[in-house]
MIVO-211882 format. One record per residue: z, x negated, y negated of N, C-alpha, C, O in turn; residue in one letter. Coordinates in steps of 0.02 Angstrom, whole numbers, plus 50000, padded with zeros to 5 digits. Each point is the difference from the previous one (the first is absolute). Layout:
MIVO-211882
ZXYZXYZXYZXYa;...
END
This chain:
MIVO-211882
641864459836227499374999749964499434998450047499465003049998m;500674991950045499484998150049499845005850046499425001150017k;501105002650004499885005750045499585005349967499595003250031n;500534997849902499625004949963499274998049997499555004250007a;500324989349982499304997649997499655000950067499425002050004r;500964996450050499705000750067499835007350014499475001550028k;500985003049952499875007150011499395002349962499595003850025a;500354993849912499425001949959499364997450030499495003450002t;500544990350023499414997050031499785003850062499415001250010t;501085000650031499855003850061499715006849983499545002350034l;500725000949914499765006649980499274999649976499595004150019l;500274990949940499324999149976499524998450056499445002550003l;500794993350043499584998350058499845006150042499435000850023g;501065003449988499905006150039499505004649966499575003050033s;500494997649901499555004349962499284997550004499535003950007m;500394989549989499334997150005499695001250069499415001550006l;501014998050046499755001350068499785007250008499485001450030l;500915003249942499835007250004499355001449964499575003650025i;500364993549913499395001049961499394997050036499465003049999l;500644991350032499454996850038499785004250058499405000650014g;501085002550020499835004250058499625006249977499565002450036a;500615000249905499655005949974499284998549983499585004550002c;500274989349982499324998149981499644996150055499554996149986h;500665004950076499684996550056499285002050006499835005949991e;499734989550025499305001550011499925003950065500384998850048k;499145005749955499905003850062499794995450058499654995149990p;500565006750069499834995950058499255000550014499675004849982k;500094990050051499294999750014499755005750043499435002349992k;501005000250053499785005250045500025007049969499785004950030d;500494995549908500005006449965499325001449971499684995549972e;500075010750034499355001849974500015000349924500465003049972e;499054994049995499985000349926499855007149977499685003950035p;500544997749907499895006749972499265000949984499714995749967h;499995009750055499305001449987499935005749951500345005250006e;499234993849946499875005349952499635005750034499554998750040e;500635007549946499655005650032499265000149981499824999249942p;499755001950108499295000249987499795006749972500325005150012q;499154994849949499755006249971499715004450056499624997650042e;500565008749957499775004650052499265001349994499725000549945r;499955000050114499285001250002499865007449985500315004450030v;499234996949925499825006849984499515002750053499604996250027k;500445010349988499535002850050499294999949974499895001349941p;499624997150101499305000349977499825007149978500305004850024p;499234995749931499805006649975499675004250055499925006049992k;499874990650063499685003650054500485003350049499795003550046q;500874995649945500495003350043499935007649993499955002549944i;500045001050112499955007349998500645003150027500394996850036i;499725009549947500605003550021499965002050074499464999850030s;501115002049998500005002650069499615006450005499675001350050l;500365002849897499625006349999499254998750004499645003350037e;500134991849924499284998350001499814996950067499465001350026e;500994994750003499874997150066499915005450052499554999850041s;500905005149957499965005650048499355003849992499695002050049k;500104999149889499375003549986499404996350029499575002950031k;500414990649957499454995950026500005000050077499475000550031l;501124999149998500055000150073499745006650028499625000050049y;500595005549921499785006550023499255001149990499685003350041d;500054994049905499285000549989499614996650056499505002650023n;500754991649999499664996550055500075004050064499525000450039y;501075002549972500095004250060499515005850001499705001550051s;500215001649892499585005949996499254998350000499605003550031r;500214991149936499294998649988499704994750046499394999250002n;501034997150035499734994650041500235000250073499604998850046r;501035002649966500274999450068499635004550049499814997750054v;500085008549928499665004650046499274997950012499745000950055e;499944996449894499314997550008499984994250050499564999650043l;500934996049952500034994250046500135002450071499674997750047i;500805006949961500145002750067499385003450029499844999150059k;499815004849900499395003450023499474995050021499675001050051s;500264993749911499504994950016500184996650066499564998950043y;501084999449966500214996650061499925004650061499804997650054e;500355008849939499915004750057499275000650018499835000550059r;499734999549891499295000650012499714993850033499585000550044e;500664993749936499734993750025500324997950066499674996850041e;500975004849969500374997250057500375005250042500294998250051n;499705008149928500355005350037500734998050012500255000650056d;500074997049892500684997450006500465004249956500044999049940d;500315005750090500445004449962500664996649982500365002549957e;499794992050075500644996549987499944995049943500494996749982k;498925002649990499904995049947500445001649939499975005649974f;500434989550004500425000849941499694996249942499824994250007e;500145009049937499704997049941500504995349966500565002049985v;499234991950004500434995149966500095002249927499535002249967a;501084997250008500145001949932500224994149956500065000849939r;500044993450090500204994349959499854993650037499884999950060y;500114994649903499984993350029500544996049965500125000949940a;500224994750096500554996249969500044993050029499794998650056s;500494997049903500184993250020500714998849980500245002949951w;500124992850085500684998649979499994996249934499524996649984d;501025003949979500044997449932499874992549997499674997549954f;500594998850095499904992750002499264998350007499774995149970k;499875008850069499284998750009499625001249935499564996149982t;500625009249982499685001449936500134994249951499544997849965i;501094999850032500164994549955499614993750020499764996349957k;500205002550109499634994150024499265000649982499684995149980q;500045011050027499295001149984499874998649926499514996749983y;500925006049973499914998949928500034992649984499594997449962i;500904999150068500064992849988499394996250026499784995249969a;499965007050088499424996650031499385000849957499664995049987f;500185011149991499395001049961500064996749931499504997649973i;501115002349999500094996449937499884992650008499694996849958e;500555000550098499904992950015499264998450007499754995249971q;499895008950069499294998850012499595000849936499534996249988e;500645008849971499645001049937500124994249952499544997749966a;501084999850032500164994349957499604993850021499734996549958k;500245002350109499634994250024499255000749984499674995049987d;500085011250013499305001149985499865000849926499435000849978a;501114998849982499955000349926499715006749977499575000249956k;500685005250074499805006749978500635004249991500544998350026v;499395007249937500565004549988499885006550036499475003049995d;501044999350042499955006450034500055005649948500455000049959i;499075004750043499995005449951500335006450027500365003349964s;499514998450099500305005950030500134998850074499754995250029t;500665009250001500075000350072499675006550021500205005449978i;499304994250065499615006050019500205002350070500084995950045r;499995010749963500175003050064499405003950026499785004849968f;499964993150089499425003450030500245004650056500414998150042y;499325008149959500105004350057499614997150059499464997349990f;500805003350070499684997050058500105004550061500395004849999a;499254993650055500055003950061499934995450060499514996350005n;500985003950040499974995650059499495002650050499915006150007y;499744989450028499505002250049500335002850063500594998750013p;499035004950026500235002750064499884994850054499625001150047d;500704993249945499924994350045500674996850012500495001649967k;499534993950081500634996550016500134994249953500584998449985e;498884998449991500094994149958499555000449939499475003150000k;500754993449947499614999349939499524994250007500074995950046l;499435003449909499534994450005500334993250000499724995250028p;500885004249941500344993549999500434998950062500354994950005d;499635009950043500364999250062500695003150001500315000350053g;499935002049890500675003049999499985007150029499495003549996q;501074998550034500045006450033499995005749949500324999649948k;499325005850069500015006049959500605004250022500005002950053v;500514997349906500625003550017499925007549993500275003850040v;499354998449910499915007149987499265001849997499725000749946h;499954999950112499285001750000499865006349960500365005050006p;499104994949954499745005649962500455002149942499825004649963r;500754992250028500445001949946499764997149933499704994649998q;500435009149949499874997449933500514994749983500564999950026n;499254995549930500444994749978499784997949930499575003249970s;500724991550005499774996949938500014992450010500394997450040i;499184999249923500084992749994499974998449925499705003649961f;500614990950021500064998349930499704993149987499984995750043i;499795003549895499704993649981500064999049925500065004949962l;499944988950015500034998649928499304999949970499514998850035p;500465002349900499354999749965500054995249941500544998349976t;498884999550002499944996049939499515003649954499565003650023i;500524995549912499585003449951499414995649981500094994249980k;499315008650025499394996649979499595004949959499825005450024i;500044992849914499625004449955500315007049997499655005050005d;501014995149986500375006349992500015004450063500205005849996d;499604991650061500045003650063500444996250050500024993950000l;500345009950042500444996950049499644999450067499705004950024d;500324989250006499674998750063500504997150050500394995549984y;499605007050078500404997050052499754993050015499404998749996g;501064996850021499794993150013500374997050058500515002550022f;499214992150004500314995950051499914992749981499674998649950y;500634996950087499954992949986499514996750047500095000250061i;499384996849912499504996650041500254993450028500534997649982g;499074999650062500174993550030500064994549948500344995050011d;499345005949931500034995049947500615001049955500084996449951d;500345008650065500595001249961499895004349939500475001249962g;498935001150027499845004149942500025007550018499915001950058e;500205002249891500015007250010499295002650011499554998549961a;500355005550091499365003050016500065007649999500525002750019k;498955000749959500025007249997499855003050069499544998050035l;500885006949984499915003250065499325003450005499694999950054i;500085003149892499365003650002499434995450019499505002350029k;500554991449955499474995350018500044998050074499504997950029d;501095002950001500084998350070499805005750046499734998950054a;500415007349924499875005850044499325003149988499805004450038v;499844993549911499335002749988499965003749934500515000949966g;498895001150017499875003149934500405006449990500195001649944a;499935002150110500355006449994500764999149995500365004849985k;499874989250026500724998949997500365004150053499775000550057g;500795002549924500405003950047499885007549993500375003950029m;499124998149934499885007149990499325002150025499634996150030g;500215010349959499345002850016499834999650073499424999050018n;501085001950025499874999950072499825006950024500345004949983v;499124995750056499815006550027499684999150068499854994350020s;500055011150017499714999750066499445005150005500115006049992k;499284991550021499415004450005499915004449939499805005850004n;500374991249936499935003649937500425006449996499885004349958n;500614996350087500445005849997500564998949951500104994449975e;500285010950010500564999449953500524995250026500185000150059k;500054995549897500514995150019500685002749981500135001649942s;500314999150108500675002549988500454994249979500274996450042y;499805002849893500334994149973500734999550022500254994550008a;500095011250002500714999750013500194999650073500554997850016s;498995004250030500235000050069499474998250052500174999550059f;499214999549922499494998350050500064992750021500224995949960a;499575002350102500034993150021499494995849962499495002649976p;500634991050020499554995649965499424998050045500094998950060s;499315000849911499414998250039499734993149980499454998050020f;500944998449941499784993449978500094994950056500505000250035s;499034995249973500104994650049500544995349975500114999649940p;500234996950106500524995349978499724994649954499464997450012p;500925001049936499784994949953500264993250023500594999250014v;498964995949989500194993350020499894995349941499454999549974l;501074997050006499934995249946500534994650008500505001050035f;499394993449933500474994550003500435000049937499755001649945k;500884996750063500444999849942500665003250016500145001950057g;500274998849891500675002950007500005007149972499935000949939q;500145004050104500055006949977500685001249967500504997050019s;499505007349931500615002049966500165007450013500455002849968l;499185000350078500105007050016500575000850050500064996050046n;500355009149945500575001150045499995007150029499895004849964m;500224995650102500045006350036500554999350053500484996249989n;499465007350067500484999650055500715001749978500484996650019h;499585008649941500665002549984500205005450049499655001250050g;500915002149938500215005650041499735006449969499975000649939s;499835004250103499755006349973500205005650047500164998950058s;499815007149916500165005850041500205005949957499954999749939g;500265005950092500255005749962500624997849961500314995050018p;499875008749930500594997949960500645001150039500035004450043p;500494991749942500665001450030500225007249983499785002749949p;500645000250093500205007049990500325001349932499975005649975n;500344989349996500375001249939499584999149937500245001149945n;499124996950063499574999249941499555006149991499675002250047d;500335000549893499555005449981500035005950048499655005049991f;
END
């Protein structure tokens, strides 16, 4: 009888141990289960590859030859290659977005848009800020954030007082447009800039100095 009780006790004990092992808590080093995140929908501004190719070819047909002709006339340079893109590495773009969001938050303003300006490097060795001109005479872009005032978007920077200041007030009444030379036609897409360098105090939010050049062989 005693042996039967001992056997029953051992059997129950073994079953309890097995059940306990089945319900063991996960170890600390095991990653917790994460619920799948909702997939991001594409912006409505996404265009097809066909539309991209069409836009690229339009620029080739309507702008590239004009730029080459202008450069040959001004510099007699047949080797000049027209830039077709500007790029920054992905980490830099993320850092830039985080930086302008930080500065806007500190200045208590909301960014309304990110604006892309067409630009043109001078035929010089250095820029006004002392940085080397890597691609003289090449087209480029620079980008800046804007804030909305009276339903209009204005580029801004951060003044020494930590407040948001309008770029148009720093560069003059004409802002960044309406540049011409001797009242002649201004070539907005490829002519060099004739504006004097702008000097102001504060923190600029404009970004340039990306990589630029003809497209890789496998694109378009």
